C-alpha positions in Angstrom: 25.2 -33.6 -17.8 24.6 -34.2 -13.7 25.9 -35.8 -11.0 22.8 -36.8 -9.3 20.1 -38.7 -10.1 16.6 -36.9 -10.8 12.9 -38.8 -10.6 11.4 -39.2 -13.8 8.4 -38.0 -12.3 9.6 -33.8 -11.4 11.1 -33.6 -14.5 9.6 -31.6 -16.9 8.5 -32.1 -20.6 7.1 -31.2 -23.2 4.8 -33.2 -25.9 4.8 -31.7 -29.5 6.3 -28.7 -28.4 2.8 -27.4 -26.1 2.7 -26.5 -23.0 5.2 -27.7 -19.8 4.2 -30.1 -17.3 5.5 -32.8 -15.3 5.3 -36.4 -16.1 3.1 -36.9 -13.0 0.2 -34.2 -14.3 0.3 -35.8 -17.6 0.2 -39.5 -16.4 -3.0 -38.3 -14.3 -3.8 -39.4 -10.5 -4.5 -42.8 -10.3 -3.6 -44.3 -7.4 -4.1 -48.1 -6.7 -5.2 -49.2 -4.0 -3.4 -50.9 -1.4 -5.9 -53.7 -0.7 -7.9 -56.3 -3.5 -11.8 -56.2 -2.6 -12.8 -59.5 -0.5 -16.2 -59.4 -1.5 -17.6 -62.5 -1.6 -19.8 -64.1 -5.4 -23.2 -63.3 -3.2 -21.7 -59.8 -2.0 -21.3 -59.1 -5.2 -25.0 -60.1 -5.6 -26.7 -58.0 -3.5 -24.4 -54.8 -3.5 -25.8 -51.6 -4.2 -25.5 -49.8 -7.7 -23.7 -47.1 -5.9 -21.6 -48.8 -4.8 -20.5 -51.3 -7.6 -19.6 -48.0 -8.9 -17.4 -46.5 -6.2 -15.5 -49.5 -6.2 -15.2 -49.6 -10.3 -14.0 -46.7 -9.7 -11.2 -46.6 -7.2 -9.4 -49.2 -9.2 -9.8 -47.1 -12.3 -12.5 -49.4 -14.7 -15.5 -48.3 -16.1 -18.7 -48.1 -15.1 -20.4 -48.1 -17.5 -24.0 -50.3 -18.8 -27.1 -51.5 -16.6 -26.7 -53.1 -12.8 -26.5 -56.2 -14.0 -23.4 -56.0 -16.0 -21.2 -53.9 -13.5 -21.8 -56.7 -11.3 -20.4 -59.5 -13.6 -17.8 -57.6 -14.4 -16.8 -56.7 -10.9 -17.2 -60.5 -10.0 -15.3 -60.8 -13.0 -12.7 -58.6 -12.5 -12.4 -59.6 -8.2 -13.1 -63.3 -7.5 -10.9 -65.6 -8.3 -12.0 -69.4 -9.5 -12.1 -71.6 -6.9 
């Protein structure tokens, strides 16, 4: 037993006896953005599809469906009821 604390992200481990990876590599590289989107409903309704795709990807959300589906999904995810 070592006397120091070891970060879980740097501790190697093996899944099913395979190649060793650090936990950070295994979990991927998604990092939650620092700021919550501050768009209004009107912004989402006129936002181009490429911008919706970027926004959804930034928050690790799916970018499937047509532009109307993406708009509704983004509004449901990011707009708070008044």
